[in-house]
N, C-alpha and C positions, 0 to 999 in steps of 0.2 A: 225808446225814445235816441235819435240818433248822436251819439259820440261831437262834444263840441270837437269845432275846425282846430281850435287853438289844439286845444287833449288829441286829433286825429296826429296834425302836425308833428307833435313829440312821438308820438307810435312810432309812425313811416322812419323819423331819423334816428330811434334809438333803438331799433330795429333790423337797422344797418349796420350797425354796430357792433350789437349783440344779439344777435336773434331771439326774439320772446315777445309776451304779452307784458307790454309795460304803462298800462292803463288798467282804473279800477276804476268801476262810481257806488259808493257807497245804494243796501238796499233800503237804509234809513232815508234819509234826505238829498237822494238821489244824486248828487256832487258826486266830483269829480275828483281822481289826483292822478298824474302822470309822473314816471320816470324819467326826468332826463337825464342820459349818457352820453357822457362826453370821451374824447380817449386824444393822449399826449401821444406827442412823437417819443415818447423818452428823455425829455432835457433834462426834464429832474435826477435826472443822475441815476434813474434805477434802470434794468439791464433789458426788461420787457414794458412794452405799452403798458400807459395806464387808463384805468376806467373811473372817471368823477360821476359820481350818483345826485342827482338834484331831486326833490318832491318838489314838484307844480302842480297847486291845489286848485281848481276850476268851481264856479259855480256850477248851477244847474244849468243855465244858461247858455256860459261858454264864458260869463266875467270870473275875468280872473282875481283869487280872495288872495294869494300869497306864496311865497318857496319859499325855499330853507334846502341849502347843502345839507345831506348826508354822511360823504367822506369820499376816497379818494385810493382806489386799491392799485398795488401792484405786485400785482401774484399771477402766477398763471397754473392750472385756469380760473379764464374770472371768475367762476362759481363757486370756488375755495377762499375766495376775500371776503372780509369781513364786511364791508359796506354791499356788496351784492346782497350777499343774505340779506342782511336788513332793508337793502332796497325791496328784495323781492318778498319778504314779513309785512312789506307796510301795506304792499296792494294786497295780500293775503286777506291781511286784518282788516283793511280798510271794509269793503263787503261788508260785515259786518260786525265789528265794530265801533263806529260812530255813531256819539247819541245829540250832535247840533249841530250847526251851519255852522263850524268853527273847524274844518278839515284838519289842521294843521297843528296839530295832538298826538305830544311823543307818548309814543305809546311802551308801557314797561314791556318785561320780556317774558312774552307769554308763554314761552319754551319752555320756563321752570317752572316745576309745581309748585304753586306757594296756598298751605291750608288755611283753610278758616279759621277765624280766633278759634282758641281751644277752650278759653274759659265757658264753665256752661250757660254761667248767668248770662252773656252776654247771646245765647239762643239763635249761634249759626248751624248749628247742629241738631238733629234730634237728641232725645235722650239720652243718656245710658242706660245700660241695663239693672235690674233690680238686683241687690247682691246673691239671691237664693238662685237667679237666673242663672243669673254668670257669675260666680261670687272670685271672690280676689282670692290670694293663696291661703294655704292653714295658716305659713309663718307670717304673715301681715295679722289676718285677723284673730291669733293668740297673742299680737303683741299691743292689741289694741285692748283701749279700758275708757269703765262708764264713766271715769272721773271729769268734770270740769272746770278749768279749763286742761287742754292736753300740754304735755311736759313736750319741749322741741323735740326730742327723741317719739314721744306718739305721733307731731304734728307730721315728722318725718316717714314714720311708717300708713299714715294714710296719706302724705303725698307718691309712695310707693305703690298704694291701694287701689288710684285712680288710672294710673299707667297701663293695666291689661287693657282697657280699652285701645291703646297707641299698637297692639298686634290687632287688632280687628281692620278688614277692609273696608276702605271708604271710596265713596264718590262725592267730586267737588268741581266747581266753576273753575274753567281760568278765569284769568282777569278782566279776558276782552271779552269770552262771553257773560259777564258779571256787565262792562261796560253798556254791553249792547240789551241785555236784560233786568237789570235792578235799576242802575240808576235814571230818574227821571226827572230831576232838575239838575242839570250837572252844574247850574253856578252855585251849586253846593259846597262843589269838591271843586272847583275853577283858583288854581296859585296865581302869583303875581307876572309869574313870568310868560303864562295863556295855558299853560297845560294839564289834563288833566291824570288824575289818579285813580286807583281804585284799593284800598289799604285791605289786609286780610279779615276785617270785622266786615266785609263790606261783600264777603263769597257767601254763600249755603255752601252746607255738604250733609252727605246723606253715610251714617255710621253703620255699617254693619249689628248687628245683634250677635251672629254667630258667622266666624267665616262657611265656605261653601264648600261642601263633602267632596264637589268636583268640579272640575274647571275644564269647559272643554275651549278650543277656540281652533278655526280651521281659515286657508289661506290660499288660495287656487291665483293664477294667471290670468289675467284679463287680454286676451287674444286680437281685443277689440284696438288695441293701443300699439301704434309701430316705434318702438323703441327708440328710432334716429330723430324721431318726428317730435315725440310726446314731450321732450323734455320742455320743448320749446314755449309749452302751456304748460305750466306746475299746476293748473287747473287741475287738468285733465286725473290728475291720480288722487285729488280732493275725495271723491267718495271712497276709495281703500277699496281690497279686496281680502280684508281679514275678518274675520268673525269672532267673535268672542259670546259665549254660553252657561250664563250657571243658575242656580238656585239658592235661595237664598231663605231661612228661616227668619220667623217675626214670633217671639215671644210676650206678650206680657200679660200674663196671666196674672204672676204673685203681683204686678201691678196694682193690677184694677180694686183689690183688698187692701191692699196697703197705702195706696193715696188717697183712701179714704177715711186713715184715721189721723189724727192731730200729730202724731208723732214717725209721718212715714222718710222723717229724712232718714233716720238710723235706719233704714236699710239703704241707702245709699252713700256708703261713707267717703268722707272727704269731697262729698262734691254735693251745689245747690240743685235743687230742683227750682223752677220759674213758675207762679202760676199762672202763669198762660200754660206749660210745659204741663202741669200736674193735670191742670182743667182739660187740658187738651188728649191725653192719656184717657184720660177719667169717661170724655164720652164717643172719641172717637177711634182707641185701644190701635190698634197695629196698621191702621190709615193712618193716624196723625204721626206713626214713623213714616211713610210712604208719601206724604202732606211732603215732608223734606226733599224727598226722593225730587220730586214736580217742581219745587222749587228749586232747584240744581236745573233743572231744563225748561222751566218755562219763569224764572225769575221771582222778585215781590210779591209777595203775599198779598190776596185785595180782601179789604172787606166788603159787607152789604151783596155781596153774589148773588145772598138766597139758594145758595148751597150745600148751608151749615143752620139750624136754627137760630145760630145765636149772630142776629143782625149784625155784631161785633167782633164774632171769631172773621181771622184771616182762612184763605186760601189758597193755593196757586193752582188747586186742582179743576183746571177749566174744562175740561174732558178733552182736551189734546196734549201733545207732547213736540216739544219742536225740537228740530233735529243740533241744535246750538251744543258744541263740544264742552269738554270738561274731559277732567282726570278722572280714570279709573284707577286707584291703586289697592294692590291685590298685596305686595305688598315691599317694601322699600326698593327693592330691585324687582319688580315687576310692576313696574307703570307706565298704561299706555293712555293716549290721548284718543279719545272715541267720543260717539255720540250713539246714544239710545234708540235703536232701531225699534226698537217693543217691549213691551214684559204682559204680563199675566198673572193674576192674582186670585189665590185660591184659597178662602178665609174657611179653614176648619175646624174652629172653636169659636165658641160665642157668649156675653153675658145674658140672664135674662133678658135684656134690653136690645139684644141684638147686636151690641158694638164685641165688632169680633177681637180675637185676644189671641190668637193662635192662628198668621198665617204663612203662607209658604209660596214666594213670588217667582217667575221663574225670567230672568232680565237676559237681555238680545244685543249686544252693541256691536259696531262698525268701527275697524279702529282706524287712524288715520296714520296716513303716512308719511314720515321724515322725508319732505320732499325736497327741503334741502339734500339730500344726496342721490337725487336721480340725477342720471343727464351728466357727468363729467367723464364720460367715452365720447360723448356727443359734443360737449364744451370743448376738449381738445381738438374733435374731428374740425369744428368750427376755427379755431384757433390756429390749424392747417393750413386751413385755406385761405386764410384773410394771412396769415404770416409767413408761411411753410418754415414753422417752428417745431420740430419732428423731437423735443425735450431731450 
C-alpha cells in the first residue's frame, strides 16, 4: 500500500531537519504513524537548537486520527535526547505492537525487562521442579516440619525453599510482544485516559529446569551496512548479527509418578501446583514445559485445536513459531532481547504411554542490538554540516 500523502509529507519535512525514517505502518491494522520534527532557533534560552517531536496518527486510507506531543529536547547530538529516543521507540514498537484501530497508545517502557507474575497458581510459568529433581538446600529441608499449621519460622523457611527457581535461567515476553500476541479484546484493558497497558500477570514465561552447561554466542560484522548511512534507518539493524545457542535438559521423571498420588503437593514445598498444570504434566510430560516456550513466542494458547485429545485443553503449539522479541535472562547481569531462530527437541525417555519425561532441547536465538547506541558519529557529522558546530 502506498504511503498516505499526509504521512509522506511529514516524512519529507522531518527528514530535512533530522535525516532518518520518521514513519511506520502497523503490520496488524495497516494504520500509520509519523513523527513531526520541528526545530527552533534557540529562542527558548538553550545554547543549541531544540527539537520538538510530535506523533501524528493516520488511518489506513489517509484520514487523520489524532496527534500528541512527545516532548522537546535541547541536547547535542539530537540522538542523545530523551524524546528523540522515545520517538524512535514509538516507530519501532508500532510496527508490531498495535492491537486495535486506535494508534495513539502510550506504550510502557519495553526496554526494561518485566517478569511475569511469579505466583505459581497464576500459571504464567511452566511448573516448578519436583523436589527430588532439583531439591532445595539441606539447610532448608532440615528445618521443615510435617506439623500443621506451620510456625512463622517454618513458613519463612518454605518461602526460602521456593527461591531456588530464581537462580534458573528464563525466557519471557516483552510487554510490546504481549500486546501484539496476547490481547485479543483490548477493550478489557482500556483505561479512562485512552491508554492501554499489559500488566506482569499478562506475560508468559518459560523457566529452565536446569541451567545450561555451556552457552555459545558469536557476533560478526554485517559488511552490507554502510555505517555512515545506515543509522538513518535503525530498522536495518533490527535483525541483529549476534547468535546465541545452548542446550537445556527437561526432567519430569519424578513428576510422572508423584502427580498420580493424592499427596503430590508435598513434593513441591511451598508451591501450589494447579489442576491444569498437574493434568498438563501427566498427559504431556516435558512437552508441557515446551508448551510455555510456545506461549512466549506465539502468545495465548487456544483450545479446540484438535492437536490434543482433550478438546478443552489449551496449547500454543500450532506447528510454527513467530519471530517476536522476548527477554532471554541467563542471570541478573546477562539479559538479552532476542527472538527464537529455531530449536530442536530430542525426547530420550518415555512413560509406557509414550509421554516424554526426559528431553534435551537445543535453542538458537538472534539477539537484537540496542539501536539507540548506533549512529552517534553520523549524528555529530550531520549536526556539523547543518550548524557548523564542532563541539
